Structure formats: structure tokens, C-alpha cells
C-alpha positions in Angstrom: 1.9 -68.6 -26.9 4.7 -68.8 -24.4 7.9 -66.6 -24.6 10.0 -69.4 -26.3 7.3 -70.0 -28.8 7.2 -66.3 -29.7 11.1 -66.2 -30.0 11.0 -69.2 -32.3 8.1 -67.7 -34.4 10.1 -64.4 -34.7 13.1 -66.3 -35.7 11.3 -67.7 -38.8 10.4 -64.1 -39.9 14.0 -62.9 -39.7 15.9 -62.5 -43.0 18.5 -65.0 -43.5 21.3 -62.5 -43.0 20.3 -62.0 -39.5 20.2 -65.6 -38.5 23.3 -66.4 -36.3 25.9 -68.7 -38.0 26.4 -71.9 -36.1 30.1 -71.4 -36.0 29.7 -68.6 -33.5 27.6 -70.5 -31.0 30.3 -72.2 -29.1 32.5 -69.6 -27.3 34.3 -69.9 -24.0 34.3 -67.1 -21.5 37.6 -65.2 -21.5 39.5 -68.2 -22.9 42.8 -67.3 -24.5 43.2 -70.7 -25.9 42.1 -72.1 -29.3 38.7 -73.7 -29.8 37.8 -77.0 -28.3 39.4 -80.0 -30.0 35.9 -81.4 -30.4 35.2 -78.5 -32.7 38.3 -78.1 -34.9 36.4 -76.2 -37.7 35.3 -73.4 -35.4 37.2 -70.1 -35.7 39.3 -69.2 -32.7 39.1 -65.8 -30.9 42.6 -65.3 -32.2 41.5 -65.9 -35.7 38.6 -63.5 -35.2 40.9 -60.9 -34.0 43.2 -61.5 -37.0 40.1 -60.9 -39.2 39.4 -57.5 -37.6 43.0 -56.5 -38.0 43.1 -57.8 -41.6 40.2 -55.6 -42.4 42.1 -52.6 -41.0 45.4 -53.4 -42.7 43.6 -53.7 -46.1 42.8 -50.0 -45.9 45.2 -47.2 -46.8 47.3 -46.1 -43.7 46.7 -42.5 -45.0 42.9 -43.0 -44.6 41.2 -41.0 -41.8 37.9 -42.7 -42.1 39.1 -46.3 -42.1 36.7 -47.4 -39.4 33.4 -45.9 -40.9 30.7 -48.1 -42.1 28.7 -46.2 -44.6 25.7 -48.6 -44.3 25.5 -47.9 -40.5 25.8 -44.2 -41.0 22.9 -44.2 -43.3 20.7 -46.1 -40.8 21.4 -43.6 -37.9 21.0 -40.6 -40.3 17.5 -41.8 -41.1 16.4 -41.7 -37.5 18.5 -38.6 -36.3 15.4 -36.4 -35.5 14.3 -38.8 -32.8 17.3 -38.8 -30.5 15.5 -36.9 -27.8 12.2 -38.8 -28.2 12.2 -41.0 -24.9 9.6 -43.3 -26.6 11.2 -43.3 -30.0 13.9 -45.6 -31.5 16.4 -44.6 -28.9 14.3 -45.6 -25.9 16.7 -48.3 -24.9 19.5 -45.8 -24.6 17.3 -43.3 -22.6 16.5 -46.1 -20.2 20.1 -47.3 -20.1 21.7 -44.0 -19.6 21.4 -43.6 -15.8 23.1 -47.1 -15.4 25.8 -46.2 -18.0 26.4 -43.0 -16.1 26.7 -44.7 -12.8 29.6 -47.0 -14.1 31.3 -44.0 -15.8 31.1 -41.9 -12.5 32.4 -44.7 -10.4 35.3 -45.7 -12.6 36.5 -42.2 -13.6 36.2 -40.8 -10.0 38.3 -43.7 -8.9 40.8 -43.4 -11.7 41.3 -39.7 -11.4 40.8 -39.6 -7.5 37.6 -37.5 -7.7 34.9 -37.2 -5.1 32.0 -39.3 -6.4 29.5 -37.5 -4.1 30.4 -34.2 -5.6 27.7 -32.7 -8.0 30.5 -31.9 -10.4 33.0 -34.6 -10.0 34.5 -34.4 -13.5 35.7 -30.7 -13.0 38.9 -30.2 -14.8 38.7 -33.4 -17.0 38.8 -33.3 -20.7 36.3 -35.9 -22.0 35.4 -37.0 -25.6 32.2 -38.8 -26.5 32.9 -40.6 -29.7 29.9 -41.4 -31.7 27.8 -38.9 -29.5 24.7 -39.2 -31.6 22.2 -36.5 -30.3 24.1 -36.0 -27.1 22.4 -38.3 -24.7 25.7 -39.0 -22.9 27.6 -35.7 -23.7 25.0 -33.5 -21.8 25.1 -35.3 -18.4 28.9 -35.5 -18.6 29.0 -31.7 -19.1 26.6 -31.3 -16.1 29.0 -33.4 -14.0 31.7 -30.7 -14.8 33.7 -32.2 -17.6 34.9 -30.2 -20.5 33.2 -32.3 -23.2 33.8 -32.9 -27.0 31.2 -34.8 -28.8 31.9 -36.1 -32.3 29.8 -38.1 -34.7 30.3 -39.0 -38.4 26.5 -38.3 -39.1 26.0 -34.5 -39.6 22.3 -34.6 -38.7 23.3 -36.2 -35.4 25.6 -33.3 -34.5 23.1 -30.7 -35.5 20.4 -32.2 -33.3 23.0 -32.4 -30.4 24.0 -28.8 -30.9 20.4 -27.5 -30.8 19.5 -29.5 -27.8 22.7 -28.6 -25.8 22.1 -24.8 -26.5 18.8 -25.0 -24.4 20.9 -25.1 -21.3 23.9 -22.7 -20.5 25.6 -25.5 -18.8 25.6 -28.0 -21.9 26.0 -25.1 -24.4 29.7 -25.4 -23.7 29.9 -28.9 -25.3 32.2 -28.8 -28.4 30.3 -30.7 -31.1 32.0 -31.7 -34.4 30.9 -33.9 -37.4 34.2 -35.7 -37.7 35.8 -39.1 -36.8 38.1 -40.3 -34.2 40.9 -40.9 -36.9 40.7 -37.3 -38.0 41.2 -36.0 -34.5 44.2 -38.4 -34.1 45.6 -36.7 -37.2 45.0 -33.3 -35.5 47.0 -34.4 -32.5 43.9 -34.1 -30.1 44.1 -36.0 -26.7 41.8 -36.3 -23.9 41.8 -37.5 -20.2 39.0 -39.8 -20.9 37.7 -41.3 -24.1 34.2 -42.8 -24.3 32.7 -44.9 -27.0 29.4 -46.4 -25.9 27.3 -48.5 -28.2 29.5 -47.6 -31.2 32.1 -50.3 -31.9 29.3 -52.8 -33.1 28.5 -50.2 -35.9 32.1 -49.6 -37.3 33.9 -51.4 -40.2 37.2 -52.1 -38.4 37.0 -52.5 -34.6 40.8 -53.0 -34.3 41.4 -49.8 -36.2 38.8 -48.0 -34.3 40.4 -49.0 -30.9 43.8 -47.8 -32.0 42.3 -44.4 -32.7 40.6 -44.4 -29.3 43.9 -45.2 -27.7 45.7 -42.4 -29.7 43.2 -40.0 -28.4 43.8 -41.0 -24.7 46.6 -39.5 -22.8 49.2 -41.9 -21.1 47.5 -43.2 -17.9 44.2 -41.8 -19.2 41.0 -43.8 -19.1 38.9 -45.3 -22.0 35.5 -46.7 -21.7 33.5 -48.7 -24.4 30.2 -50.5 -24.2 28.7 -52.9 -26.6 26.7 -56.1 -27.1 28.2 -59.5 -26.7 28.0 -62.0 -29.6 26.1 -64.7 -27.7 22.9 -66.5 -28.2 21.2 -64.6 -25.3 22.2 -61.3 -27.0 20.8 -62.5 -30.4 17.5 -63.4 -28.7 17.1 -60.2 -26.7 18.9 -57.4 -28.7 17.8 -58.5 -32.1 14.7 -60.9 -32.0 13.0 -59.3 -28.9 14.1 -55.7 -29.2 13.7 -55.3 -32.9 11.1 -57.8 -34.0 8.9 -58.5 -30.9 9.0 -55.4 -28.7 9.9 -53.2 -31.7 12.1 -51.0 -29.4 14.5 -50.5 -32.3 14.1 -50.4 -36.2 14.6 -53.6 -37.9 18.1 -54.1 -38.9 19.6 -51.8 -36.4 22.1 -54.5 -35.2 23.9 -57.2 -37.1 24.8 -60.2 -34.8 27.9 -61.0 -36.7 29.3 -57.5 -35.8 29.2 -58.0 -32.2 32.2 -58.7 -30.2 32.7 -61.0 -27.1 34.2 -59.6 -23.9 37.2 -61.6 -24.7 37.6 -60.3 -28.2 37.2 -56.6 -27.1 39.7 -57.2 -24.3 42.3 -58.5 -26.7 41.6 -55.8 -29.3 42.1 -53.2 -26.6 45.2 -54.9 -25.2 46.8 -54.6 -28.7 46.0 -51.0 -28.8 47.9 -50.4 -25.6 44.8 -50.2 -23.3 44.5 -52.6 -20.2 40.9 -53.5 -19.3 40.6 -52.9 -15.6 36.9 -53.6 -15.0 34.0 -55.0 -16.9 30.3 -55.1 -15.9 27.1 -56.2 -17.6 23.9 -54.4 -18.0 20.6 -56.3 -17.1 17.1 -55.1 -17.8 14.4 -55.7 -15.3 11.1 -55.8 -17.2 9.1 -55.4 -14.0 10.7 -52.1 -13.1 11.7 -51.1 -16.5 15.2 -50.3 -15.4 18.7 -51.4 -16.2 21.0 -52.6 -13.5 24.8 -53.1 -13.3 25.5 -56.9 -13.1 28.2 -59.5 -13.4 26.3 -60.9 -16.2 28.0 -59.8 -19.5 26.2 -62.2 -21.7 24.2 -59.4 -23.4 25.1 -55.8 -22.8 28.4 -55.0 -21.3 30.6 -52.1 -20.5 34.5 -52.1 -20.1 36.8 -49.6 -18.5 40.6 -49.5 -19.3 43.6 -47.5 -18.8 46.1 -46.3 -21.5 49.6 -47.7 -20.9 52.5 -45.4 -20.5 54.7 -47.2 -23.0 52.6 -46.5 -26.2 54.5 -49.1 -28.3 53.4 -49.5 -31.9 49.8 -48.6 -32.2 
């Protein structure tokens, strides 16, 4: 059975809720116009963004947990004990981490005029890892000299992160909290760099979430997000292959309809006073077992933006 036959066979085994709706199969790369005239019934990116913002506006403005998705929190709580098992459910993040860190080191060193060849290039920077999980990203950031705060809405994740960080005097300085970005905004906390990697696809309101990330970022600070594109290639690789064929991830880890295209993420960040300056894709090489930075953003991608001086109405 060839690869296509395996994909088609796995597709028949997927529950109906995971099958991609046909209305999302025709997207144009970074187009700001409405959908093609030949497809008048397809929702435009602008309409999609309005949907995200509509979800946020339906929540009370006093709510400090408006972007939380309780179903997603329960899923990650169930596998929290496996964060540091390199062959466990978080194996893809372990493999991807060196590539994510290469992008972060490059962009933050350039943004803050730091020496990328230094062993501790982030010395003096206050960095927050939003949705830190077990600390896979927080720990190397601390080793690179950053003053790191890691937050997660799942208490079990934070406890695992603290225990692991305390094994090393360098990482034991990380401030871990079981809280949300919204609550830290209410407390008036700000950071030089705000990171949210593989998080936005699991929140209830992406637009509201990005507003919180923006509020946590100092003017002229840096914001970095990574996520999965809502494309057919992403559906085939991140869900069908990763969850049902290779079984890298537990079934149901991702919902294809919750993914954002690069265009949508750029527009949401723009409306939250963050200008996207650079974007790159992550491509997996099955021969070497490594992830590489690429211009191909059709599946996994990462974006770096800067916070505007004029905050406006966020």
C-alpha cells in the first residue's frame, strides 16, 4: 500500500468531526481580498477574522479567562506527566525544539541587538513563555540568559515544569505560574519578548488571545507565535499522519478547523498592534529525523512581530 492509499485509508477511519470542511479548501496565500468570484459561497479571510473577534466580543470584558478552551485544557492535563519523555506524546516538540530555538535566537538577537554567537545572548531580557507546558522552551531560554516567566493554565503542567527546572541551578530561576495571559495583563505585567508556541490553535478566541499577548509586550518589544496552517497538507500530516498513522500524538490532539492560515494570523496580530516582520516554515525530514527552517509555511510555521509604539485601542 503506497503512501496515498494509507492516507485515504486513515481518512475513512477518522471521526466526521475531524474531516476538513470543503469550504476551507480554497485559500489564497496572503491575499487580503475577498474569495474568488468563482466561489461566492466561500467565507473570506475577513469573515473568518470577524468570527474570531465575534467569539471574543461575546465574552464579558471583565473576564480574565476569555481565551481558555476547557476541552483543550483537559486533553493536555491528561498527558502532563509525559512532557519530558522524548519518545512520548510530546516527541514532535522535542524534535522541533532546536529549530524553534534557532529562529528565536536569530530574531531576538537581531531585534534587541544581541550577539547571536554568545552563550547567553538573552542576558538582561525579560521573556514570557505563554502556554509553557512542561518547560521545554522555558529552560533553554533561561540557559541563554533570559529572565524567564513560564505560565500555563494547566496546574499539572506547571508542577512538572517546576520539578524539572529545579534539577538545574540555572533553570531553577524560572518563575512558573499556573495562570493565564489575561490575568497577567490585569496585574500590569509586561515583558521584552512574549512567546506563545503551538498554543493559539488550542485557545477559544485567537483574537482575544493575541490582544493579551500584545498587552504583555512592551512598546517596541517582540512577539513570537508558532502554529499549524489550515491547509490540506497540514490536515494530512499534522492530523492523519501524526495522530492516526505514525501515532506521534494522541488522537484528537488537534482540530483542523481551529488552525489559522498565515494570512489570518498576520491580520489578527495587526489588529492587536503587532506588526509581523518575519515568518518561516518548519519542514520535517523523515530521513534525518530533523526539522528544518524553510520558506514553506504550508504546515507548521512561526511568526515574529514587533509591538507598535502607538498602542491604539487593543
